[in-house]
N, C-alpha and C positions, 0 to 999 in steps of 0.2 A: 461520465454521465451520472446523473443522480435523480432520484425521485423524492421530492420534498413536499411536506404539508406545512403550509404557513402563509404569511403575507408575502407578496412578491417584493423583490428588492427595488429600491429607488433607482431610477434610470441613471446610468453613468455617462461618461463622455468618451470621446474617441482616443484619449490618451491612456485610458485605463484598460487593463487586460480584459478582452472580450466585452468592453464597455460595461463592466460590472464594478460597482463601488460599494457593495453592501458593507464591507469592513469599515468604510468611512461614513457613508450616508445612511446606513441602516435599512429598515424595511418600510415599505409604503403601507402604513396601517390604515389608510383611508380606503384601501381595497380589501375585500374579504379574503379570509384564508381559503386555500384550495390546494389540491394536488397539482404539481406542475413539474415538468422536466427541466433539468439544468444540464448544459453541456458546453464544452469548449475543449480546445487542445491543451495539453499539459505543458506549462512553462515552469514547472517546479525545478527542473534541471536545465543546464545550458544545452544548446543544440550540439549535435555530434562534432561539428566543425569548430566549435569554440574551444580555445585552450583551457578554459576553466573546467571543462568536463573531466580533465585528468587530475583535479585536486581532490583531496580526501573529503573536504567539507561538502562538495556537491555529490560525490560518488555515493555517499552514505545517507543522503537525505531520505528519511523514512516516509512511507506512504501517508501515515496519519498526520504528517506536517503539511500535507497538500492543502493549499487555500485557493486554488485556481477558480473554483466555482463561486467564491465570494470576492474575486478580483485581486487577491493578493498573490500574484505570481512572481516569485522572487527573481526569476531570470528572464522576465518578459523583455527587458531592454536589450538582452543579448540576441533575441529572435527578431532582428530587424532586416528589412529589405533595402538594399542600397544604403544602409546606415541611416535611414531617414524615418521609415514608418514601421509600426508593429507588423509582424508577419505571422499569419496563420493562427490568430487567436480563436477563430471559429473553425469548426470542423468543415463547414461549407458543403455538406453532403445532401442536405434536405432538398434544396432547389434542383440539384442535379438528378436526384432520384425521382423527383416529380415531373421531370420534363417529358418522359415517355416510358412506355412499358419496357422497351429494350434496355434503356438506361437503368431502370430499376432492377431488371432481371440480372444484368451483368454486374451491377455495382453493389447490390446489397450484400452479397457474399463476401466481396472484397472488403467492404466496410467493417464487417464483423471479424473476418479471419486475419486481417493484416494489421489491425490497430490494437493497442492495449486499452482495455475497457476498465475504467475506474468506478467502483460502486461503494458508497458509504451508507446507503439508505437501508436500514434493517427491514423496513416495510417492503421494499423492492426485493431484497434477497429472500425473504421468507416466502414470498408468493411469486417467484420469477415467471412461471409459465403464464400467469394472468396478464403480464405486461410485455413479455418478449416471447415470440414464437419459439417452440422447442428446436426447430431447425436452425434458427439464428444462434441460440445458445450452444448448439452442437458445433457451430462453425468457429466459436471463439477459441483462440489459442493462447491469449495473453491477458491476464487479469491483475488488477490491484483491488484488494478488498479491505475494508475497515470493519472490524467486528468487536463488540463489547463483550468481555468475559468478566462476570462478577466473581468475587472471591468470598470464601468463608474463613473465619479465624478459628484455628484448631491448635491447641497446645502452643499458643503464642506465635503461630505462623499463618500468613495469608496462603490459602489453598485455592488456586483457580478452579472454578467449577467445571468438571469434566463435561457435564451435559451441555454447557454453553459452547465449549470448544467443539464437541462432537456435532452440535447442531450445524455449525457453518461447514465443517468438513463433510457432513452428509449432503448438504446442499451442493457442494463442489463435486462430490462423487456422482450425484444423481443427474446433474444438469450440464456438466462441462467435460464430455468425454475426449475432447481434442486438446485439452490443456497442455501447453508446453512451457509456459512461463507463469509463475504465480508469486506475487508479493503480498503477503498477508500481514496486516497490521492488527495486533491484538491490544485493545485498550482495556487494561485491567482495573477493576474497581478495588483499590488497595485501602486497607485500614491503617490508621496511625500506629506507630510503635510496634509493628509486626513485620518480620522478615517474610520473604516470599519463598514458598517451596515449589521448585520448578520441575522436580523429577518426573512426575506423571504427565505434566503438560508436554514436555519434550519427547517422552516416550510415545505419546499419542501422535505427535507431529511426525516423528520418525516413521511410524507405521504408515501414515497417510502419504508422505512424500515417497517412500519406497514403492508404494502401489502405482505412483504416477510418473516415475522416472522413465525416460525413453532415450533412444539414440538420436531422436530428432531435436532434443533440447540443445540450445546454444548458450543458455545461462542457467545457473543453479537456482533452485527455489530460494525464497527469502521470507523471513518472518521478523516483525519488530514487536517489542514489548515495551510497555510504559517505561519512561526514563528511570524512575526510582527503582523499579524491578531490574532493569538492565544493569544499573550500577551495582546492585547487590550480586547479580550473576557474575559480572566481570571481576568483582572483588574476590568471590569464591574461587574463580579460576586462577587468579594471580596467587592466591594463598596456596592452592593445591599444587601449582607448578613451581612454587618456590621463588619465582622472580618475575619481574614485569618486563624488563628488557626494553629495547627500542621498538615498541609496537604501537599500533593504532588503538585509539580509545573507543571508536564508535562502531566497530563491527567485530563480530566473532564468528569463526567457522566451527560448525558442529558436524562431526562425522556421524553417520548413522550408527547407533550403538552407544554414543555418549562421550567420545573423546573431543576435546575442544582445542582449537588453535587460535592464538591471538596473532593477527596479520602483522607482518614485519615491515618496518620502514626501510628504505624510502618507498613511497607510493609510485608505482610505474604505470598505473592505468590498467594493469592486468590483474584481475581478481585472483587468479590461480597462482601467479608468481609470488604474491604476498602471503599465501597460505600453502606451504609445501604439502603435496599429496591431495589437495582438494580437486575434485572433479564434479561435473554435473550429476553423475550417477552415484555419488557416495556421501553426500551431505548437503548442507544448506547454510546460508548466511543468517545471522541474527543481528538485528540493528537496534539502536536506541530509538525509541519512539517519542511520542509527545510527553512533555513534562506535565504530569497531572497532580492535582491536589489530593492528598490522602484524606479520607473521611475519618471521623472520630470514633465511630462504633465498629463492631464486628459484623460479619455477614450473618445471614439468617440460617 
């Protein structure tokens, strides 16, 4: 779900994901801008029963590459019912919740506590209690968050702003006490011709994730960084370890404290088999995020 300020999208057709075709048809500029909610089920990845879910390209698809809310769901055709029609593009909960008080009372907690909530709107994240009741936030166990972190250039290096990172981590600390699964996409504002200094960014993330690990977790936490920065990080790891080996390119395991592991091929579908020693309570995955265009100047 997302909260957007802008023109509404042009109406799509039944063949499009959730009947949304903003990516092709654009916005309806004949209608005024306003705040409005967007929501649909996620078809960024194949369904659990589809054989493609075991491939590396789908297993590592980062959160900030999600385009479901503009109608670009890469795996929508895999989510078919009887191999004929699209299945489950809409969450379908609103009508059910509105049928009667009992349905609302019994269903609202299930809606928030059993689904993965995807939020990319900074306006929504900054003022969450104004839009979502605190008891609903407390029920959420699984999150996908997209957040922008600006960088400053110092001694020829891009330094991600700690205050930007700490801002989203404070929001997560304050509003999501039941969090068991988190996929955090950090979109970095990178300057041209400058490498990225990751040290303090990952130290801060280590401390945050350590506070939130629990025996209830079934998957490790995950974070993605902008593609160019990810490539730099991976290159540093390969250089430090002295060899590249038969490993995957699009995910890295980081143990709390700073040790890195490049997952080994072949891909078996099991995250932990590919990274020896990795467990939910001792580290997290780092993924390659969106390919972003570097700006020409330095930060402020």
